[in-house]
N, C-alpha and C positions, 0 to 999 in steps of 0.2 A: 581531758584527752586520755589520761591514764585509765580512767574508769571505762571510757568507750572502747579502748583497745582491749581491756580485760574482758568486757562483755562480748565483743566480737570474737575474741580468742576462745572463750568458753563455748560460744555457740558452735564454732567450727569444731572444737574438740568433742562436743556432744554428738555431732553427726558422725565423726570418725568412731567414737566409742560405741554408738548405736550399731554401726556396721560391724564392729568387732563382736559385739554381743550376738548379732544375727548370724554371722558366719560361724561363730563358735558353737552356737546352739545347733546349727544345721550340720556341723561336722566338716565344714569346708574352710576353716580359718586359714589353712595353707594357701588357698587360692587368693584370699584377700591380702595376706602378708606378702606373698611373692609378687603379685601384681603391683602392689603399691611400693614395695622395695625396688622393683625394677623401674617403676616410674620415677621414684626419687633418685635412683642412680643415674637414669637418663637425664633427669633435670640437672643434677649436680655436675655431671660430666660436661653437658652442653653449656651450662652456666659458667663453669670454670674456664673452659676453652675460649668461649666468646669473650667473657669479661677480661681474661688474661691477655688475649690478643689485642683487644681494643685498648686496654690500659697500657700495655707495652708499647703500642704504636704511639699513643699520646705522650707517654713518658719519654720515649726516645726522641720524638720531635721537640719536646720542650727542653730537654737537657742539652740538645745539640743546637739550640737557637743561637743566632749571632749575638755576641756581646755588644757590639757597636753596629748600628745600622745607619746608613746615610740619611741626611735630612731631606725630606720631601713632603709635599702636602699629603700624599697618600700615607706615608709613614707616620705623619703626625696624627692622622685619623686612627691608624692602628694602635698608636701609643695610647690614645685616649681609651680605646676598647680594652687594651691590656690593663690600664689603670682601674677601669671599672670592674674587670673580671678578677683582679688580684685578690680582693677579700674572699671570694668564693672559689678561687682556682683549685685549691686542694679538694674541696667538696665536689666540684665538677669532674675533676680527674678520677675521682673514685666513684661518684654517683652515676656518671654516664655509662661506664662499663657495667656497673651493677644493673642498671635499668635494661640496657641492651642484652646483657646476659640472662636476665629474668625472662625476657620475651623469647630468647633462643631456647632456654630450658623448658619453658612451657610448650613450645612447638615440638621439641624433641620427645616429650613424654608420650605423645600419641603413637610413637613408633615402638612402644614396649613389646608388642607381640612379635614384630619383625625381629627385634633384638633377641628375644628368647628363641625364636625359630633358628636364627643364625648360629647361636651358641649351642643349640641342641639339635642340629640338623641331622636327618637320616637320609641316606641315599636311596634312590628308587631302584638302582641296579639297571637302569636303562639310560641311554644317551641320545642326544638330539642328532639329527642327520647332517648338520652343518659343521658344528665345532666339536662334536663328540664329547660334549659336557653332560654330566649326569643331570637329570631333570631337577634335582634338588638345588643345583647351582642357580637355576632361574627362579625357583620358588622361594628359596631361603637365603642364598648368598648374594645374588645380584641386587635385590631390592635394598638390602642393608648396606652393602658397599656403596651403592648409588646414593643412599641417604647420607652416608658419611662424607662422600666426596662433595655432594651438594652443600652440606653444612659447612665444611671447611672452606669452600669457595665463598660462602656468605661471610664467614669469619674474616677471610682475607680482604674481601671487598669493603666490609664495614670498617675494619681496622685501617685499611688504606685510606678511606675517606676521612676518618678521624685524624690520621697522621697528616694527611695533606692539608686539612683545615688548620691544624696546629702549626705546621710549618709556615703557612701563609700568615697566620695571626701574629707570629713572633718573628717574621722577617726571613725565615729560611728560604721562602719562595716569595719573590716580589716582582712587580712590574716596573721596569725602568724604560728610559727613552730608547735604549739600545735593544730592548726586548725583555724576555723573561729571565730573571736571575734565579738560579738554583744553587744553593750552597752545596758543598761536597757531602756533608752528612745527610742533607735532604735527598741528594741524588742517590746516595747509597741506599737510604731507607726506601725510597720509591722503587729503586731497581730490584731490591729484594722482594718487595710486595708484588711487583709485576712478574718476577720470576716464579714466585710461589703460585700466583694465579695461573700462569701459563702451564706450569707443571700439573696442577690440578685439572686444568682444562684438557691437557693431553690425556690424563687418565680418563676423563669423561669421554673424550673421542674414542678411546680404546674400548670403554664399556659400551659405547653406542653400537659397536659392532654386534655385541650380543643382543642388544635391545631390538635389533632388526627382526629377530625371531618372534618378537611380541608385537610387531608393527601391525596396525590396523589401517594404514593409509592406502593400501592397495585393494584390489578387488577381493583378494583372499588374505586371511591373516597369516603373518609370518614373512620371512625373507624370501622374496620372489626373485626372478631372474635379474632385474635391475639392481636389487639390493646385493645379491651375491656377486655380480660381475662389476658393479660400479660403486655402490654405497660402501660396502664393507672394505674394499681396498682403499678407497679415498679416506675413510675414517682412520685407517691405520697410518696413512701418509700424514694426515693432519695431526695425529697423536705424536709422531716422531718430530714433525715440524715444530710443534708447540714446545717440546723439550729443547730443541736446538735454539729457538728464539729465547727461551728462558735463560740458557747459558750465555747468549749474547748480552742479555740485560745484566748478568752478573759481571761479565767482562767490562761492560760500559761503566759500571760503578767503580771498577778498579782503575781503568785507564782514562776515565773522564770524557769519553767520546760517545755520543748518542747516535751517530749515523747508522752503525750496524744494527742495533736493536730496532731503530725506527724503520729501516729498510726491511728487516726481518718481519716486523709486525705487519707492515703493509703487504708483504708477500704472503704472510699467513692469512690475512683477511681476503686477499684476492684468491688464494688457493681454496679457502673455505667456500667462497661464493661459486667459483668455477667447478671445483671438484665435488663440493658438497651439494650443489644445486643444479648448475647448468649441465654438467656432464651426465649425471643420472637422467635428467630430463631428455637430453639428446638420445641416450640409449633407449629410454622408454618410448619416445615418440617415433624414432626412425628405425629402431631395430626390433623392439618387442611388439609394438602394435600391429605391424604388417604380418607378423608370424607368431601371434600371441599363444595359440594353443600348443604349437610344437615347442616353443621356448619355455612355456610355463607348466607344461605337463608334469614334470618331475616335482615342481613345487606345489602344484594342486594336489598331487598324491600325498605329499607330506602333510598338507592341511587336512585332508580327509582322514588319514591314518591317525594323526595325533589329536584331532578333535574327537574322534570316536573313542580314543583311549582316555582322554581327559574327562569325558563325561560317562565313562563306563558303558560304551555302546559296542565295544569290540566283539563281544560274544553274542550279539543279537542274532537269533536264528531267523532267517528269511525263508518263508514257506510259500511257494507259489500256490495260489488258490483260485482255481477257475470256477468261480461261483455261478451256480445256475439260478435262473429266475423262474423256473417251473416248479410249482408246488404240487408234488405228487403224493397221493395217499400213503400214509405210513412213513413219510420221509423223516420224521423226527424220532422214530423208535431208537435209532442209533445214538441219540443225544439225550438219553434219559437223565444222565447226571446233570446236564445243564438245564433242561426244561423243568426239572423238579425244584430248582432253586431260583427260577426267574423271579427277580424281586419286584413285587407289585406295590410295596409300601415305599413311597418316595420320602426320604428323610428331610427333603427341603419343603415339603408340603404339610406333613402330618404333625408339626409342632403344636398347632392349635388343638388338634384332636387329643394329643397327649395332655395338653393343658386343661381342657374341659373335662376329660375323663379321669385324670390322675393328679391334678394340682391340689385340690382339697382346701387350700387356704390361700388368701391373697398375698401372704408373705412367701409363697413358693413360686418358682418359675422354671420353664424349660427353655433351652436355647432355640433360636429361630431355625437353625439348621441342626438336625440330629446326626448321629454317627452310625456307620455301618460296620458291624463286626460279625464274628461267627462263634457259635457255641455248639458243643457236642450234646445233643439231646437224644436219649434212647439209642445211643450208638451211631447216630447220624449227625453230620455237620449241618447246622441250620444257619443260614444268613439271618442276621438280626439287626433291627434298628433299635438303638439304645441311647439313653440319656440319663442324666442324674437330675434329681429334683433339688435345684439349688435355691438358696435364699434370695428373695427379691427385696432388695433394700427399699425400693419404692413402695412396697406394701407394708413396711414396718411402721408402727405408730411413731410420730416424731418425738424427739427427745434424746439426749445423749445416752441415758441409761438404756432405753429401748434399743437404740441403734448399735451400741457397743458392748452392752453387758448382758441383756436378756435375749436378743435375737442374734445368734452367732453362727448358725450353720443351717444347711439344707438337710434333706433326709431322703435316702433311698435311691435305688436304681429302678428305672422303668424300661422294660424291653419288650418288643413285639416281634413276631415272626415276619421275616421279610417277604416270604413267598405266599403267605396266607392272610386273609382277612376274614372277619365274621360275615355271615350272610347279609348283615345290614351295612357292610362297608366299613365298619369300625376296625381298628387294629386288633389283632389277636394277640393279647398280652401273654408273655411267658413269665414275666416278673413284674409285679405291680402291687398297688395297695399300700395301706398304712394300718398295721405293721406290714413290712415288706414280705411278700410271699411269692413263691414261684419255683420253676425248675432250675433257674440259673444259680440259685443260692441254697439249694437243699432245704427249702422251706424257711428261708430267712436267716440261716446260720452264717451271718457275716456282719461286719461292722458297717451299718448303713449311713452313719452321719457324715455329712460333707462340710468339713471346716475349710477345705482348700479347693477352690474351683475357679472357673472362668468369670464368675459374677459374684464372688465373695465380697463382703464389705471391706472398706479400706483397712480397718483394724478392729479387732475385738479383744476384750480382756476376759480371760477365762481362768478356771482353776480355783480350788478352795481346799482348805485343810480337810482331812478325812473326818467324816461325821457331820460336816456342815450341810445344812439343808440345801439342795440344789436350787438354782435360780434361773438357769438358762432354759428358754422355751425349747423343748425338744421336738415334739410332734403332737398332732391330735391323738387322742386315745385310740380312735379308729377312724376310718375314712369319713364317716358321717357323724362323728362325735363333735359336740360343742366344747368339750373340755380338752385341755392341753396337758401333756405330761412334761416333766422337767428333768434336767440332767446336769451333770458337771463334767467338764472336759478333764480327762485323767491321763492324757498323753504328754509328750514333750514336743510341743509344737512351736514354741516361740521363746524369746528371751524373758527372763524374770523381771517383773516390775514389783517385786515384793519388798523393795527397800526404797527409801525416799530419794536417794541419788538417781537410781534408774528411772523412777517416776518423773523426776525433773528432766532427765535426758529425753524421755519420750514425750513429755509435755512440750518441750521445745521443738522436737522433731515434727509432731503433728499439730503444733500450735493449739494445744488444748489444755486449759487450766483444770478441767475436770479430772485429768489424769493425776493431778496433785491432790485434789480435794475430795474425790469420790470415796464414800465410805464402803462401797462395794469392793474395793481393791484390798486384798489381804496379802499376807506373807507368802502365799503359794500362787499368787496370780502370775499369769503369763500374758504377753501381748502377741497376738497373731497378726502379721502383716506381710506384704508382698506375697499374696496368696494365689495369684494366677499361676498355674503350673508352668507355663512358658517363661514367665518372669523369673521363677525360682531356678529353672534350668539355666537360663541366660546368666544369672548371677553366679551360679555354682560353676559354670563352664563358659566364661566370657569369650573364649576363643572359638565358640561354635556359632554357626547360624542356625537358628531354631525354626523348625517347620511351623507353618502358620496354624496347623490343626492339631491340638492335643485332644485325645479321645479317651473316654473312661472304659474300664473293664473290671469285672469282678475276678480277682486273682487271689487264690489261696485265702479266701475268707475276708479280703479287704477290697475296697474300691480304690483302684489306682489309675492315675492318668498316665498314659504312655505318650512320650514326646520324642520326636526324632531330631537329632542334631547333625549338622553337616560341617565338615571341614571344606573350606573354599579358598580359591586363590585366583588372581587374574594374571599370573605370571607363567602359565604353562606354555612352552614354545609351540608355535604354529597352531594353537587351538583357538577357535572362533569364540569371541566373547558373547555373553548373553547378559542382558539387564534383568536381574532377578525379579524385580517387581512386575515388569512387563511380561516376562515369561510365565509367571505363576498367576496372573490375573485372568479370571474367567467370569462366567455369569453368576457364580456364587460369591465373588469378591468384587462387587461393583464399586467403582470410585477409587479404591486404594487397597492393594493387597497387603498382607501382613509382613511379607518379606521386605527388606530394605531396598532402596534404590541404589544398588551397587552392581558394578560390572564383575562378572566372574568368567573364567574359562576352564575351571577345574572344580569338580564337586564330588564328594563322597559322603554317603550316609554312614559316618564314622561311629556315631554313638546312639545307643538306645537308652532313654532315660525314663524313670518312673517317678511319680510324685504321689505319695500316699494322701488320699483325700481326707483322712482323719487327722493325721499329725504333721502332714507336710514334708515328711522325710523324703530326700532326693537320693536316688541311686543312679549312678552313671555306669553303663556297661560299654566297654570297648568292643564295638560290633565288627567294624571292618579292620581286622587286625593287620592287614597287608598295606594299609594306608600309611605312607611315611610321615605325613603331616600329623596324623594321630599318634604315631610312635614318638614323634618329637614332643608332643604335648604330654604324653605319658611320662617322658623323662623329666619334664618340667614339674608336673603335679603327680608324682607317683602314687600317692595315697588316695587319690580321688576317683580313679577309674578302676572298676572291677572287670574281671574277665567275663565274657559272655557265657562261659561254661558254668558260671555261678547262677545263671538264670534258671528258675524252676520250670518244669514242664508246663505248668499252667500259664506262666508268663509268656513263654515262647509260643504257646497256642494262640495268643492274642497279639503278638508282634506282627505288623503288616508292612508291606512295601510303602514307603512314604509318598504322599501326593505331590509335594512340591518338587522333589527330585524327578518324579515321573513327568511332571509338566515341563520341566526344563529339558528332559531327554526327548520328549515327543516334539518339542519345538525344533531341536537339532535333527531328529530323524526324518522330519519332513523333507529335508534336503540331503542329509548325510546317510540316508539308506542307500544312496548311490555311491558305490565304491570305485567305479571306473572313471578316471579323470576326464575322458573325452565327453561322456554323457554328463558328468558333473559340470563341465565348462559350458556345455550347450544349455544346461538347465531344462532339459526336455522331459525330465521325469520327477519334477519337484512337486511336493504335496503341501497341503495346508491343514491345520486343525479347523474343522468346520465351526461356523457360528452356531450358538445354541438356538435351535428353532423354537424353543419354548421360553426363551429369555426375554422376549419383547424388544430387544435391540439386536439387529442383525450383525453388528460389528463385534459382539462379545463372544469369546470362544466358549464352546461347549466344555463343561468340566469332565474330567475322567470319572468313571464310575467303578465302585467295588461291587463285584458279584462273583458267584461261584460259576466256573466256566470250564468246559473241556475243549481245549483247542485241538485242531487237527494234529495228530501225532502224539497226543497225550493219552495215557491209559485210563485216566479218571479225571473227574472235575476237581479243580482246585480253586481256592479263594484267590481272585485275581483283580488287578486294576487295569482298566481297559479304556481305549480311545479309538475312534475312527479317523481316517484321513480322506480328504477330497483333493482334486487337482489344485496346484498352486494358484493363488489368487493375488494378482497385482493390486497394490493399494488403489482403491477407487474403482477397481474393475468388478465385473459381474462374475460371481462364482459359477463354475460348471459343477453342479452338485451331484456328482456320481461318486461312488465309492472306489477309491484306489488302494486303500490299505487299512489294516486293522491291527493295532498293537495291544499286546497283553503282557503284563508283568506278573509272574508268579508271586503273589503277595503273602503266601502262607509260610511262616518260618518254623512252625511246630512239627515235631516228629513223635510226640508222646513221651520223649525222654528228656530229663533235665539236662541242660547244658549242651544239647545237641540240636543244631539247626538244620533245616532241610537242605539237601544238596541242590535242590532246584529253586530255592528261594532267590528271588531277584532275576530269574531267567526271563529275558525279553524275547518274545516270539512275535514276529511281524508277518502277517498275511499280506502278500502282494497280489492284487487282482490284475488281470490283463488291462492294458491301457484303453482297449476298445470295449471295456465293460459296459453293460447296460444296467448294472446293479445300482439302484438309487442310493444317494447319500442321505444323511439325516434330514437335510432341508427338503429334498424331494419327497421323502417319506412323510414328513409333516404336512407338506402341501397336498399330498395324496389324501391324507386323512381329512384335511380341511375342505377339500373339493369334492369328496365322495358324497353323492346325494343322500345315500342311506344314513351316513354318519351325520351329515349336516342337519338333516331333518330331525333325527333323533336327539341331537344335542340342543336344537332349538326347543324341542319339547321339554327337555330337562331344565331349560332356562325359564320355563313358565313360573310365574310367581316370584320374579325378581331373584331367583336362585343364580348363583355364579358357578359356571363350569370351569374347572381348573385342570389344565393339562399337566400331568406329571412328567417325570424325566423320561426322555426317549432313549431306551436301551438298545444297543446294537449287539447282535448275537450271531456268530458264524455257526449256524446249525442247518441240518437238512441239505448239506452240500451247497448252501447259499447263504444269504444274509437275511435274518429275521429282525424286524423292529417291533418293540413292545412298548406301549405307553399306557399307563393307568390314567383313567379319567375320574376326577373327583367332582362332587357337587357339594356346594355350601350355600345354605340359605342366607337370607339377609339379616337375620337377627344378631344382636350383639353377642349372645352366648353360643352362636353357631360354630360349627367346625366342619372341615371337609371330610366326606366319607367316600370311599371308593364305590362307584356305581357301575362303571363300564371299563372294559379293557379293549384297546385298539391294537391290532397287529397288522403287519405288512410284510409280504414276501413277494418279490418281483412286482407285479402290477396288481396283485390281489390284496384286498383289505378285509379283515375280520373285525367285527364289532359286536361284543356280547357282554352280558353281566359277569362272566368269568373268563379267565384266560383259556381254560380248557375248551369252552364252547367257541371262543373266537378262533383258536387254532384249527379246530375241526372245520370251521366255515371255509377256510382258505386251503385246507389240505384234503379236499374231496370228502368231507364228512368224518374222516378218521386221520388225525395227524400222527398217531402213534406215540404221542407225548404223554408223559406222566407229570402233571402240574401240581403245584402246592395247593391250588384252590379247587381241585376236582371234586372235593367233598361238598362244595357249595352249589354244584350244578343242580338246578331244579329247586333249590332251597328258597323258601319264602321269608324275606326279611321280617323280623318281628315288628309289629306296629308300636310306635311310641304311645305312652299313656295319653288317652284322649283322642287318638287318631280314629277316623272312620275307616275301619278295616275293609269294608266293602268297597269304598272309594279307592283305597290303595290297591286293592286287587284289580279293580277296573282300570286304573291307570297303568298298571303293569301289563295287562292284557292289551290295552290300546296301543302302548308303545311297541309291543311285539308285533301286533297287526300292522302298524304303520311301517315297520321295517320290512316285513314280508311283502307288503303292497309295493314298496319302492323297488325291491328286488324283482318282483314279478313284472312290474312295468318296464324296467330296463331290459329284462329278457324278451318281453314282447316287442319292444322297439328293435331289438337285434334281429328278430324273425320277420319284422315288417308287418306284424299282426296288430293293426291299429285298433281293432275292436277290443282285443284283450288289453291293450294299453289303456284305453278309455275306462274299461271296467276296473283296472288296477288303480287308476287315479281316483275313481269314485270311492273305492275302498280306503284309499289313503286319506281322502278328505273326511270320511266318516270316522276313521281312527283318530285323526287330529281333533275333531270335534269332541269325541268321547273322552280323549285324554285331557283336553282343556277343562271340560266339565268336572271330571274326577279330581283334577288338581285344585279347582276352586272349592269343591266340597271338602277336600282334605284341609285346606288352609282355613276354611270357615270353622271346621270342627276343632282345630287346635288353637285357633286364635293367633296364628303366627308362632313365633318362637317365645314360648312362655318362660323359658329358663332365664334366670338372672345372671349377669356376669359373675364369673367365679363360682357358679353353682357346682356342687360336687356330684360325682357319679353315684348311682345306687351302690349300696354296700356290697351287693353280691358281685358286682363287677370288680370291686376293689379286692375282695378277698378270695375270689375263685376265678382268676384269669385263665387258668389252664382249660376251663370248660368252654371258653369262647371259641366259636368257629368249629366245634366238633360236630 
């Protein structure tokens, strides 16, 4: 047993020691120490109070037991129990309080954050409209006091039960023929317990008055008319009554009469039922319901105002937008800043293209969903689709040395222009290849190795003495080389495993004997683990809720992950609660969102964090300096948070408005854009986030999209996060898919200066369309695309040869004094090594549809031949895609011509029908059939010449694509 206890103790110690090493290496040991010291203090305090209370109650009951008890059959049985318990009595009197205290201490440890917020609280400087208490009272003080009162009530109840059982066991309380006998010491003991319980319950009733401002039992959150006029006064009455009855119990213990406390207790129970339940029900049923709007108007306004304040919606600028549905020539000339950056590259579709063109080895991979950022290229801001080439553990040869010593990291950033593709539909890379080259990194002058990422191995052992031959597989010599270069990690990325004791600690942690026996481990070895950027930020700042999407950026010569952190609470008065996971789930997070299933009614993007992809270093920047919750945490962990003024200009240029906060805000704005209580009550102008028409499941919300956009009233285009709104849809109801609103958040924090963030960053602008609008919503626009005969026939032709047509993201843009929808259309063949290429662009404005190989041509189709727009792909107009090696160039040309002829024939036929010219319609149908026949024949010849997809899985791109990405698409 001693050996077993020692082994268990050492295993536990090794886990604690490993955490100390990890936090110390990262520079956040203060977080680990303060968190755990607070947990220990909470445990000890709760343990001592609970154990002492239970022990004192048992002890008092035992020492005050009757010396002589009358003979009876019942007493004889109790005597036998006493005799059996006597040998272990002392052990039980000590052991029971210890066990109960241990459970209480363990439960109390979970309140460590609330305890720290209470002792380090900062005022908001604003008070609630009912009690005039500062908001911090509800967020920081009330939860902790409520916990203390609840804990003390549990102490009193458990101690009372223990004392009652002891009194009964030793004859202080016994059943007799005349009734229940209670000795005077037992009577005093129980009276004191009852009085303590009632006093604490009175405090609870008093606190319940404040809890009404957090109530979700009514139609709206907060204290409503019934709460203010009935519940709050009765809670005060019950609080006073509880104290009075407690005094009666004390008096009864002295005078020996129970009549008064029993009557008082009965009256308290009756009062609680009548005043706490029946009376509020009568007020609600017979006073409020017949005149609900007039009586609740003030409280609805409170809910509106404080919900908007809690979620950062107060300064939302609402802009009336009388959108036209008429597409006039030259209408887009005024929106050049927007149209030049319309993103054609869908980050949710092109991962396979990145993989086939830029993966190069089976041990590399790209994420399924890429990220959108922006970079300044030649003086202009360019929307960019970006990803890092991470290590694919599944592609690493099996074996502990391969998995943990040799293959340790990914390599390089790959980025493509968002608004431009090559003439062949491939991404137009701005940064690519191995070695990494491009305009993002000044020809590769940055640290490209990715040791810390979203798909890094569980752990890797790296590092070696200076002069030692490198062993880590670094990268291919070039993109098409069969040879690998090697490297040695030379940063400070993890705890040392250069000594036997640390090796033993981590061998236990990862259950790996190889960490003890491997000869590859040396005195300079480090172990890298907890490598996901979100995980590292969560451990460095456990008080934050971390955004589900960390994104990479090239900053000051390093690849860094940028992570957003939120301070949240569910205790903001009058604010409507949101369930985080539900609010942030959309078509890109099917099944389960990354955020936890917790209710919140207050959120701030308080912290911007960076994680260095090479050495894993974490930097936390206090972003929302006016957030009192963040100020509290700054006083708790003063050395961990930097000022945002310490951020470099390059870093600020890549900070963006966070997705998850925006998703939560848009959920609320669907209803809380209405600020007038009468309309809010009638719910006559409520909106919904539309379902994603390209998601395959009509019930999943459309995600917000990052794009450069010039909203009405703005002087120039800015990097923004956007979402549309349609009329409110009841659960199970059919949506009326017309556009009612469009929300944009200014997502660009950069100003070009270090430590200075943009004044307009985070500005919410809401376009409100007339309720009788005829502007189609996203679902209608997608349906228009699908039902258009020109589009349908052309897509059917593109599907020839078992190719798959993939609809890209449907972008909504307020341009041309109306609403423009843009959707890229990708085609992917059926081969294993195939990948999607952009072949067509769909656009919709009003009832008109454009469909062409380029956005420029598609816009001209619906705007009378001249849209006035300047698009990123205008250079591709008329360009002939280069034929892959082995392709029948003549057949490819014939296919392109046939598709064009088919589209023209469909348009001519529709025009002829409109004129009633059936002869012309018949002639157009004949041309259409001929075009389809020619296209089918050309497609068959092309497939026969190439023999299908000849490339093997994992095949690399030609070296000229890897080393000269800047020339693509020119």
